[in-house]
N, CA, C and O atoms as CSV, one atom per row, in Angstrom:
chain,resi,resn,atom,element,x,y,z
A,1,UNK,N,N,73.819,86.902,128.936
A,1,UNK,CA,C,73.185,87.860,129.731
A,1,UNK,C,C,72.162,87.354,130.871
A,1,UNK,O,O,71.229,86.556,130.783
A,2,UNK,N,N,72.580,87.979,131.810
A,2,UNK,CA,C,71.344,88.048,133.766
A,2,UNK,C,C,70.652,88.354,133.194
A,2,UNK,O,O,70.826,89.217,132.334
A,3,UNK,N,N,70.082,88.051,133.316
A,3,UNK,CA,C,68.441,89.099,133.219
A,3,UNK,C,C,67.771,89.365,135.126
A,3,UNK,O,O,68.278,88.759,136.070
A,4,UNK,N,N,66.888,90.122,135.247
A,4,UNK,CA,C,66.812,90.462,136.266
A,4,UNK,C,C,65.517,88.866,136.765
A,4,UNK,O,O,66.009,88.095,137.589
A,5,UNK,N,N,64.695,88.664,136.485
A,5,UNK,CA,C,64.288,87.456,137.114
A,5,UNK,C,C,65.960,86.245,137.140
A,5,UNK,O,O,65.727,85.044,137.000
A,6,UNK,N,N,66.969,86.537,137.258
A,6,UNK,CA,C,68.140,85.402,136.909
A,6,UNK,C,C,68.788,85.904,138.282
A,6,UNK,O,O,69.566,85.518,139.155
A,7,UNK,N,N,68.146,86.789,138.004
A,7,UNK,CA,C,69.168,87.530,139.621
A,7,UNK,C,C,68.693,87.733,140.256
A,7,UNK,O,O,69.480,88.228,141.062
A,8,UNK,N,N,67.017,87.769,140.981
A,8,UNK,CA,C,66.455,86.914,142.348
A,8,UNK,C,C,67.145,86.202,142.447
A,8,UNK,O,O,68.208,86.180,143.067
A,9,UNK,N,N,66.076,84.667,141.142
A,9,UNK,CA,C,66.901,83.563,142.090
A,9,UNK,C,C,68.706,83.389,142.662
A,9,UNK,O,O,69.044,82.735,143.648
A,10,UNK,N,N,69.508,84.043,141.880
A,10,UNK,CA,C,70.717,83.917,142.152
A,10,UNK,C,C,70.616,84.373,143.673
A,10,UNK,O,O,70.976,83.737,144.664
A,11,UNK,N,N,69.931,85.861,143.598
A,11,UNK,CA,C,70.222,86.718,144.785
A,11,UNK,C,C,69.968,85.689,146.192
A,11,UNK,O,O,70.417,85.621,147.336
A,12,UNK,N,N,69.031,85.000,145.399
A,12,UNK,CA,C,68.274,83.785,146.837
A,12,UNK,C,C,68.788,82.826,147.479
A,12,UNK,O,O,68.632,82.482,148.651
A,13,UNK,N,N,69.908,82.067,146.003
A,13,UNK,CA,C,70.963,80.955,146.155
A,13,UNK,C,C,71.903,82.073,146.961
A,13,UNK,O,O,71.506,82.126,148.126
A,14,UNK,N,N,72.772,82.783,146.779
A,14,UNK,CA,C,73.501,84.003,147.378
A,14,UNK,C,C,73.233,84.161,149.665
A,14,UNK,O,O,74.013,84.182,150.617
A,15,UNK,N,N,72.071,84.211,149.538
A,15,UNK,CA,C,71.693,84.387,150.575
A,15,UNK,C,C,71.299,83.152,151.529
A,15,UNK,O,O,70.896,83.066,152.690
A,16,UNK,N,N,71.411,82.811,151.148
A,16,UNK,CA,C,70.886,80.605,151.110
A,16,UNK,C,C,72.317,80.247,151.562
A,16,UNK,O,O,72.362,79.685,152.657
A,17,UNK,N,N,73.425,80.445,150.979
A,17,UNK,CA,C,74.955,80.213,151.301
A,17,UNK,C,C,76.288,80.268,152.281
A,17,UNK,O,O,77.126,79.562,152.843
A,18,UNK,N,N,75.864,81.616,152.071
A,18,UNK,CA,C,77.320,82.855,153.345
A,18,UNK,C,C,76.774,83.661,152.796
A,18,UNK,O,O,76.048,83.653,151.802
A,19,UNK,N,N,77.353,84.927,153.899
A,19,UNK,CA,C,77.075,85.522,154.184
A,19,UNK,C,C,77.828,86.645,153.631
A,19,UNK,O,O,77.433,87.784,153.382
A,20,UNK,N,N,79.748,85.775,153.384
A,20,UNK,CA,C,80.114,85.865,152.221
A,20,UNK,C,C,79.836,86.288,150.468
A,20,UNK,O,O,80.242,87.268,149.844
A,21,UNK,N,N,79.073,85.241,150.057
A,21,UNK,CA,C,78.549,84.978,149.387
A,21,UNK,C,C,77.712,85.983,149.436
A,21,UNK,O,O,78.058,86.946,148.751
A,22,UNK,N,N,76.819,86.080,149.959
A,22,UNK,CA,C,75.587,87.500,149.534
A,22,UNK,C,C,76.252,88.942,149.548
A,22,UNK,O,O,75.779,89.811,148.816
A,23,UNK,N,N,77.230,89.184,150.283
A,23,UNK,CA,C,78.643,90.628,150.403
A,23,UNK,C,C,78.184,90.325,148.700
A,23,UNK,O,O,77.712,91.341,148.190
A,24,UNK,N,N,78.208,89.836,148.318
A,24,UNK,CA,C,79.759,89.119,146.468
A,24,UNK,C,C,78.414,89.703,146.166
A,24,UNK,O,O,78.157,90.822,145.721
A,25,UNK,N,N,77.800,88.963,146.415
A,25,UNK,CA,C,76.560,89.030,145.183
A,25,UNK,C,C,75.963,89.778,144.918
A,25,UNK,O,O,75.365,89.773,143.842
A,26,UNK,N,N,75.836,91.143,146.158
A,26,UNK,CA,C,74.855,91.884,145.976
A,26,UNK,C,C,75.962,93.423,145.955
A,26,UNK,O,O,75.600,94.528,145.553
A,27,UNK,N,N,77.562,93.017,146.594
A,27,UNK,CA,C,77.599,94.789,145.754
A,27,UNK,C,C,78.230,94.816,144.459
A,27,UNK,O,O,78.771,95.753,143.872
A,28,UNK,N,N,78.035,93.430,144.071
A,28,UNK,CA,C,77.708,93.593,142.096
A,28,UNK,C,C,76.930,93.990,141.394
A,28,UNK,O,O,77.012,94.314,140.210
A,29,UNK,N,N,75.491,93.993,142.613
A,29,UNK,CA,C,73.762,93.924,142.198
A,29,UNK,C,C,73.265,95.143,142.039
A,29,UNK,O,O,72.725,95.572,141.019
A,30,UNK,N,N,73.480,95.829,143.256
A,30,UNK,CA,C,73.178,97.026,143.833
A,30,UNK,C,C,73.087,98.519,143.169
A,30,UNK,O,O,74.226,98.800,142.797
A,31,UNK,N,N,72.324,99.421,142.918
A,31,UNK,CA,C,72.483,100.071,142.229
A,31,UNK,C,C,73.101,101.071,143.195
A,31,UNK,O,O,72.959,100.840,144.396
A,32,UNK,N,N,73.832,102.258,142.777
A,32,UNK,CA,C,74.580,103.226,143.423
A,32,UNK,C,C,73.511,103.606,144.455
A,32,UNK,O,O,73.855,103.763,145.627
A,33,UNK,N,N,71.937,103.799,143.996
A,33,UNK,CA,C,71.532,104.157,145.309
A,33,UNK,C,C,70.254,103.087,145.717
A,33,UNK,O,O,69.624,102.933,144.670
A,34,UNK,N,N,69.859,102.593,146.391
A,34,UNK,CA,C,69.205,101.447,146.758
A,34,UNK,C,C,68.479,101.794,148.065
A,34,UNK,O,O,68.911,102.286,149.107
A,35,UNK,N,N,66.989,101.310,147.632
A,35,UNK,CA,C,66.054,101.233,148.945
A,35,UNK,C,C,65.705,99.751,148.892
A,35,UNK,O,O,65.517,99.014,147.923
A,36,UNK,N,N,65.666,99.494,150.336
A,36,UNK,CA,C,64.862,97.801,150.458
A,36,UNK,C,C,63.716,97.917,151.959
A,36,UNK,O,O,63.732,98.656,152.944
A,37,UNK,N,N,62.856,96.868,151.544
A,37,UNK,CA,C,61.631,97.507,152.109
A,37,UNK,C,C,60.912,96.647,152.843
A,37,UNK,O,O,59.839,96.325,152.333
A,38,UNK,N,N,61.350,95.848,154.603
A,38,UNK,CA,C,61.199,94.725,155.376
A,38,UNK,C,C,59.926,94.767,156.103
A,38,UNK,O,O,59.099,95.679,156.065
A,39,UNK,N,N,59.851,93.459,156.903
A,39,UNK,CA,C,58.430,93.161,157.539
A,39,UNK,C,C,58.829,94.254,158.974
A,39,UNK,O,O,60.016,94.469,159.218
A,40,UNK,N,N,58.089,94.678,159.562
A,40,UNK,CA,C,58.415,95.232,160.690
A,40,UNK,C,C,58.537,96.278,160.708
A,40,UNK,O,O,58.888,96.771,161.780
A,41,UNK,N,N,58.305,97.204,159.490
A,41,UNK,CA,C,58.964,98.539,159.423
A,41,UNK,C,C,60.445,99.469,158.710
A,41,UNK,O,O,60.737,100.644,158.484
A,42,UNK,N,N,61.057,98.160,158.561
A,42,UNK,CA,C,62.787,97.917,158.372
A,42,UNK,C,C,62.836,98.768,156.768
A,42,UNK,O,O,62.314,98.399,155.716
A,43,UNK,N,N,63.756,100.167,157.070
A,43,UNK,CA,C,64.369,101.123,155.902
A,43,UNK,C,C,65.864,100.392,155.513
A,43,UNK,O,O,66.649,100.544,156.450
A,44,UNK,N,N,66.281,99.860,154.706
A,44,UNK,CA,C,67.462,100.546,154.518
A,44,UNK,C,C,67.815,101.148,153.195
A,44,UNK,O,O,67.110,100.848,152.231
A,45,UNK,N,N,68.630,101.804,153.068
A,45,UNK,CA,C,68.834,102.883,152.451
A,45,UNK,C,C,70.145,103.090,152.055
A,45,UNK,O,O,70.839,103.922,152.639
A,46,UNK,N,N,70.711,102.197,150.806
A,46,UNK,CA,C,72.343,102.774,150.308
A,46,UNK,C,C,73.117,101.201,149.819
A,46,UNK,O,O,72.383,100.446,150.456
A,47,UNK,N,N,73.478,100.867,149.560
A,47,UNK,CA,C,74.920,100.116,149.131
A,47,UNK,C,C,75.085,100.239,150.647
A,47,UNK,O,O,74.708,99.265,151.299
A,48,UNK,N,N,75.556,101.214,151.263
A,48,UNK,CA,C,76.522,100.379,152.678
A,48,UNK,C,C,75.509,100.057,153.323
A,48,UNK,O,O,75.556,98.903,153.751
A,49,UNK,N,N,74.297,100.822,153.645
A,49,UNK,CA,C,73.271,100.065,154.334
A,49,UNK,C,C,72.942,98.283,154.804
A,49,UNK,O,O,73.006,97.504,155.756
A,50,UNK,N,N,72.595,98.369,153.479
A,50,UNK,CA,C,72.812,97.166,152.599
A,50,UNK,C,C,73.115,96.288,152.736
A,50,UNK,O,O,72.424,95.448,153.312
A,51,UNK,N,N,74.579,96.001,152.162
A,51,UNK,CA,C,75.496,95.259,152.273
A,51,UNK,C,C,75.911,94.879,154.011
A,51,UNK,O,O,76.119,93.689,154.249
A,52,UNK,N,N,76.038,96.023,155.347
A,52,UNK,CA,C,75.785,95.732,156.011
A,52,UNK,C,C,75.162,94.873,156.703
A,52,UNK,O,O,75.890,94.055,157.265
A,53,UNK,N,N,73.410,94.707,156.954
A,53,UNK,CA,C,73.129,93.548,157.699
A,53,UNK,C,C,73.461,92.385,156.597
A,53,UNK,O,O,72.715,91.421,156.770
A,54,UNK,N,N,74.445,92.196,155.427
A,54,UNK,CA,C,74.414,90.678,154.737
A,54,UNK,C,C,74.718,89.727,155.993
A,54,UNK,O,O,74.138,88.711,156.378
A,55,UNK,N,N,75.627,90.287,156.403
A,55,UNK,CA,C,76.144,89.127,157.653
A,55,UNK,C,C,75.471,88.890,158.574
A,55,UNK,O,O,76.025,88.712,159.659
A,56,UNK,N,N,74.401,88.825,158.492
A,56,UNK,CA,C,74.010,87.170,159.742
A,56,UNK,C,C,73.582,85.988,158.590
A,56,UNK,O,O,73.728,85.885,157.372
A,57,UNK,N,N,72.965,85.143,159.677
A,57,UNK,CA,C,73.008,84.125,159.399
A,57,UNK,C,C,72.048,83.632,158.443
A,57,UNK,O,O,70.838,83.812,158.581
A,58,UNK,N,N,72.922,82.590,156.814
A,58,UNK,CA,C,71.692,82.164,155.851
A,58,UNK,C,C,70.727,81.699,155.784
A,58,UNK,O,O,70.509,81.168,156.873
A,59,UNK,N,N,69.977,81.557,155.166
A,59,UNK,CA,C,68.883,80.652,155.062
A,59,UNK,C,C,68.844,79.468,154.954
A,59,UNK,O,O,69.547,79.117,154.006
A,60,UNK,N,N,68.149,78.271,155.685
A,60,UNK,CA,C,68.609,77.341,155.288
A,60,UNK,C,C,67.610,76.236,154.259
A,60,UNK,O,O,67.908,75.114,153.850
A,61,UNK,N,N,66.519,76.925,154.071
A,61,UNK,CA,C,65.484,76.810,152.340
A,61,UNK,C,C,65.286,78.219,152.027
A,61,UNK,O,O,65.427,79.316,152.568
A,62,UNK,N,N,64.712,77.482,150.393
A,62,UNK,CA,C,63.715,78.834,149.612
A,62,UNK,C,C,63.516,78.645,148.747
A,62,UNK,O,O,64.289,78.641,147.789
A,63,UNK,N,N,61.928,78.320,148.781
A,63,UNK,CA,C,60.944,78.229,147.394
A,63,UNK,C,C,60.591,79.486,146.425
A,63,UNK,O,O,59.740,80.226,146.919
A,64,UNK,N,N,60.862,79.707,145.702
A,64,UNK,CA,C,60.371,80.976,144.680
A,64,UNK,C,C,59.042,80.921,143.745
A,64,UNK,O,O,59.282,80.194,142.780
A,65,UNK,N,N,57.848,81.393,143.707
A,65,UNK,CA,C,56.732,81.069,142.949
A,65,UNK,C,C,56.311,81.686,142.492
A,65,UNK,O,O,56.108,82.731,143.110
A,66,UNK,N,N,55.761,81.603,140.897
A,66,UNK,CA,C,55.451,82.655,140.491
A,66,UNK,C,C,56.043,84.006,139.938
A,66,UNK,O,O,55.550,85.030,139.466
A,67,UNK,N,N,57.535,83.480,140.249
A,67,UNK,CA,C,57.934,84.614,138.786
A,67,UNK,C,C,57.751,85.536,138.072
A,67,UNK,O,O,57.776,85.089,136.925
A,68,UNK,N,N,57.642,86.193,138.064
A,68,UNK,CA,C,57.058,87.440,137.059
A,68,UNK,C,C,57.718,87.948,136.776
A,68,UNK,O,O,58.771,87.836,137.403
A,69,UNK,N,N,57.678,88.925,135.614
A,69,UNK,CA,C,58.569,90.026,135.055
A,69,UNK,C,C,57.702,91.319,134.424
A,69,UNK,O,O,56.957,90.880,133.548
A,70,UNK,N,N,57.573,92.609,134.568
A,70,UNK,CA,C,57.060,93.283,134.266
A,70,UNK,C,C,57.790,94.164,133.720
A,70,UNK,O,O,58.441,94.774,134.568
A,71,UNK,N,N,58.049,94.647,132.231
A,71,UNK,CA,C,58.753,95.915,131.716
A,71,UNK,C,C,58.272,96.889,131.734
A,71,UNK,O,O,58.346,97.339,130.591
A,72,UNK,N,N,57.511,97.928,132.716
A,72,UNK,CA,C,57.191,99.029,131.896
A,72,UNK,C,C,57.505,100.107,130.998
A,72,UNK,O,O,56.714,100.900,130.486
A,73,UNK,N,N,59.003,100.028,130.844
A,73,UNK,CA,C,59.461,101.356,130.386
A,73,UNK,C,C,60.992,100.248,129.428
A,73,UNK,O,O,61.290,99.105,129.775
A,74,UNK,N,N,61.589,100.921,128.421
A,74,UNK,CA,C,63.250,100.443,128.331
A,74,UNK,C,C,63.707,100.737,129.308
A,74,UNK,O,O,63.539,101.815,129.878
A,75,UNK,N,N,64.511,99.629,129.751
A,75,UNK,CA,C,65.719,99.310,131.258
A,75,UNK,C,C,65.466,99.382,132.370
A,75,UNK,O,O,66.237,99.812,133.227
A,76,UNK,N,N,63.741,98.756,132.660
A,76,UNK,CA,C,63.694,99.333,133.565
A,76,UNK,C,C,62.997,97.837,134.094
A,76,UNK,O,O,61.952,97.885,133.445
A,77,UNK,N,N,62.943,96.848,134.686
A,77,UNK,CA,C,61.791,95.691,135.049
A,77,UNK,C,C,61.488,95.318,136.614
A,77,UNK,O,O,62.432,94.827,137.234
A,78,UNK,N,N,60.856,95.416,136.966
A,78,UNK,CA,C,60.023,94.264,138.010
A,78,UNK,C,C,60.220,92.581,138.204
A,78,UNK,O,O,60.403,91.671,137.395
A,79,UNK,N,N,60.141,92.610,139.106
A,79,UNK,CA,C,60.524,91.618,138.834
A,79,UNK,C,C,59.654,91.466,140.548
A,79,UNK,O,O,59.894,92.309,141.412
A,80,UNK,N,N,58.503,90.094,140.861
A,80,UNK,CA,C,57.279,89.555,141.276
A,80,UNK,C,C,57.447,87.920,141.724
A,80,UNK,O,O,57.542,86.842,141.139
A,81,UNK,N,N,57.423,88.412,143.127
A,81,UNK,CA,C,56.790,86.789,143.052
A,81,UNK,C,C,57.062,85.941,144.455
A,81,UNK,O,O,58.039,86.125,145.181
A,82,UNK,N,N,56.060,85.027,144.679
A,82,UNK,CA,C,56.126,84.738,146.369
A,82,UNK,C,C,57.414,83.895,146.355
A,82,UNK,O,O,57.967,83.264,145.454
A,83,UNK,N,N,57.780,84.139,147.968
A,83,UNK,CA,C,58.489,83.094,148.695
A,83,UNK,C,C,58.409,82.312,149.280
A,83,UNK,O,O,57.300,81.919,148.917
A,84,UNK,N,N,58.884,81.274,150.416
A,84,UNK,CA,C,58.848,80.323,151.223
A,84,UNK,C,C,60.510,80.040,151.742
A,84,UNK,O,O,61.496,79.465,151.282
A,85,UNK,N,N,60.288,80.532,152.528
A,85,UNK,CA,C,62.069,80.582,153.843
A,85,UNK,C,C,61.848,79.638,154.737
A,85,UNK,O,O,60.889,79.168,155.350
A,86,UNK,N,N,63.211,79.456,154.632
A,86,UNK,CA,C,62.960,78.939,156.192
A,86,UNK,C,C,64.734,79.551,156.655
A,86,UNK,O,O,65.584,79.751,155.787
A,87,UNK,N,N,65.001,79.772,158.212
A,87,UNK,CA,C,66.564,79.962,158.935
A,87,UNK,C,C,65.703,79.639,160.711
A,87,UNK,O,O,64.635,79.936,161.245
A,88,UNK,N,N,66.803,78.968,161.033
A,88,UNK,CA,C,67.072,78.994,161.943
A,88,UNK,C,C,65.811,77.945,162.377
A,88,UNK,O,O,65.585,78.305,163.533
A,89,UNK,N,N,64.971,76.962,162.106
A,89,UNK,CA,C,63.836,76.569,162.096
A,89,UNK,C,C,62.575,77.612,161.924
A,89,UNK,O,O,61.420,77.371,162.274
A,90,UNK,N,N,62.989,78.677,161.382
A,90,UNK,CA,C,61.391,79.600,161.696
A,90,UNK,C,C,60.756,79.474,160.354
A,90,UNK,O,O,61.524,78.892,159.588
A,91,UNK,N,N,59.804,79.757,159.882
A,91,UNK,CA,C,59.387,79.475,158.216
A,91,UNK,C,C,59.055,80.496,158.332
A,91,UNK,O,O,58.383,80.901,159.281
A,92,UNK,N,N,59.524,81.292,157.208
A,92,UNK,CA,C,58.644,82.836,156.112
A,92,UNK,C,C,58.120,82.657,155.218
A,92,UNK,O,O,58.454,81.875,154.328
A,93,UNK,N,N,56.994,83.476,155.263
A,93,UNK,CA,C,56.209,83.281,153.680
A,93,UNK,C,C,55.747,84.718,153.562
A,93,UNK,O,O,55.049,85.232,154.436
A,94,UNK,N,N,56.248,85.535,152.185
A,94,UNK,CA,C,56.161,87.056,152.182
A,94,UNK,C,C,55.601,86.829,150.536
A,94,UNK,O,O,55.555,85.775,149.902
A,95,UNK,N,N,55.221,88.150,150.127
A,95,UNK,CA,C,55.329,88.384,148.119
A,95,UNK,C,C,56.075,89.269,148.737
A,95,UNK,O,O,55.979,89.803,149.842
A,96,UNK,N,N,57.070,89.382,147.612
A,96,UNK,CA,C,58.138,89.936,147.101
A,96,UNK,C,C,58.120,90.657,145.844
A,96,UNK,O,O,57.427,90.248,144.912
A,97,UNK,N,N,58.995,91.939,145.729
A,97,UNK,CA,C,58.617,92.677,144.251
A,97,UNK,C,C,60.327,93.425,144.165
A,97,UNK,O,O,60.736,93.872,145.236
A,98,UNK,N,N,60.906,93.500,143.411
A,98,UNK,CA,C,62.548,93.736,143.098
A,98,UNK,C,C,62.486,94.765,141.791
A,98,UNK,O,O,62.048,94.207,140.785
A,99,UNK,N,N,62.762,95.845,141.660
A,99,UNK,CA,C,62.850,96.918,140.700
A,99,UNK,C,C,64.965,96.653,140.258
A,99,UNK,O,O,66.019,96.808,140.874
A,100,UNK,N,N,64.674,96.339,139.299
A,100,UNK,CA,C,65.778,96.771,138.057
A,100,UNK,C,C,66.020,97.824,137.348
A,100,UNK,O,O,65.077,98.566,137.074
A,101,UNK,N,N,67.486,98.159,136.840
A,101,UNK,CA,C,67.385,99.136,135.880
A,101,UNK,C,C,68.618,98.738,135.519
A,101,UNK,O,O,69.583,98.304,136.148
A,102,UNK,N,N,68.381,98.990,134.277
A,102,UNK,CA,C,69.768,98.743,133.148
A,102,UNK,C,C,70.480,99.701,132.899
A,102,UNK,O,O,70.156,100.758,132.356
A,103,UNK,N,N,71.925,99.232,133.456
A,103,UNK,CA,C,72.684,100.306,133.537
A,103,UNK,C,C,73.599,99.681,132.725
A,103,UNK,O,O,73.468,98.541,132.280
A,104,UNK,N,N,74.803,100.642,132.470
A,104,UNK,CA,C,75.678,100.872,130.996
A,104,UNK,C,C,76.926,99.335,131.785
A,104,UNK,O,O,77.945,98.998,131.182
A,105,UNK,N,N,76.385,98.509,133.472
A,105,UNK,CA,C,77.148,96.790,133.337
A,105,UNK,C,C,76.334,96.242,133.048
A,105,UNK,O,O,76.579,95.555,132.057
A,106,UNK,N,N,75.220,96.139,133.470
A,106,UNK,CA,C,73.899,95.950,133.754
A,106,UNK,C,C,72.593,96.318,133.314
A,106,UNK,O,O,72.149,97.025,132.410
A,107,UNK,N,N,71.875,95.274,134.692
A,107,UNK,CA,C,70.718,94.684,135.554
A,107,UNK,C,C,71.448,95.503,136.666
A,107,UNK,O,O,72.542,95.179,137.128
A,108,UNK,N,N,70.690,96.656,137.066
A,108,UNK,CA,C,71.688,96.996,138.881
A,108,UNK,C,C,70.091,97.525,139.446
A,108,UNK,O,O,69.256,98.312,138.999
A,109,UNK,N,N,70.211,96.172,141.314
A,109,UNK,CA,C,68.518,96.220,141.882
A,109,UNK,C,C,68.180,97.633,142.353
A,109,UNK,O,O,68.867,97.847,143.352
A,110,UNK,N,N,67.280,98.879,142.013
A,110,UNK,CA,C,67.109,99.352,142.791
A,110,UNK,C,C,66.123,99.659,144.013
A,110,UNK,O,O,66.281,100.383,144.996
A,111,UNK,N,N,65.354,99.083,143.723
A,111,UNK,CA,C,64.022,98.770,144.853
A,111,UNK,C,C,64.182,97.235,145.271
A,111,UNK,O,O,64.777,96.420,144.566
A,112,UNK,N,N,63.511,96.898,146.645
A,112,UNK,CA,C,63.251,95.865,146.628
A,112,UNK,C,C,62.961,95.409,148.531
A,112,UNK,O,O,63.632,95.290,149.556
A,113,UNK,N,N,61.624,95.294,148.112
A,113,UNK,CA,C,60.544,94.650,149.201
A,113,UNK,C,C,59.535,93.540,149.507
A,113,UNK,O,O,59.035,92.822,148.640
A,114,UNK,N,N,59.302,93.471,150.710
A,114,UNK,CA,C,58.816,92.676,150.685
A,114,UNK,C,C,57.264,92.382,151.549
A,114,UNK,O,O,57.219,92.804,152.705
A,115,UNK,N,N,56.191,91.767,151.065
A,115,UNK,CA,C,55.211,92.567,151.936
A,115,UNK,C,C,54.752,90.594,152.548
A,115,UNK,O,O,54.731,89.610,151.808
A,116,UNK,N,N,54.459,90.627,154.048
A,116,UNK,CA,C,54.608,88.953,155.077
A,116,UNK,C,C,53.218,88.514,154.161
A,116,UNK,O,O,52.682,89.080,153.208
A,117,UNK,N,N,52.887,87.260,154.882
A,117,UNK,CA,C,51.939,87.189,154.024
A,117,UNK,C,C,51.650,85.425,155.029
A,117,UNK,O,O,50.735,84.670,154.700
């Protein structure tokens, strides 16, 4: 069974492969109601809005560091880590936190946030 830490790694891999790979991966992993917060004040609410943003350019490279999983309650996991990435020659660095809830079909992403560093 794929755990939350594995899903984070696979998500970045999908985002670094192609828009179609990103959409396919997140279509399978997103919960019915999800929130994502990104630098610049961007808030995405709901599956449809999140999936609609996946059509942009893929990441050229990424590296996750310090990946940690906290399970504050049964069937809830918070994955936190640092990411160093690059897209179109521009570096990106952030602290990331994702919250997963275990549903009947497996772990589902309910919240995802980037804090620039």
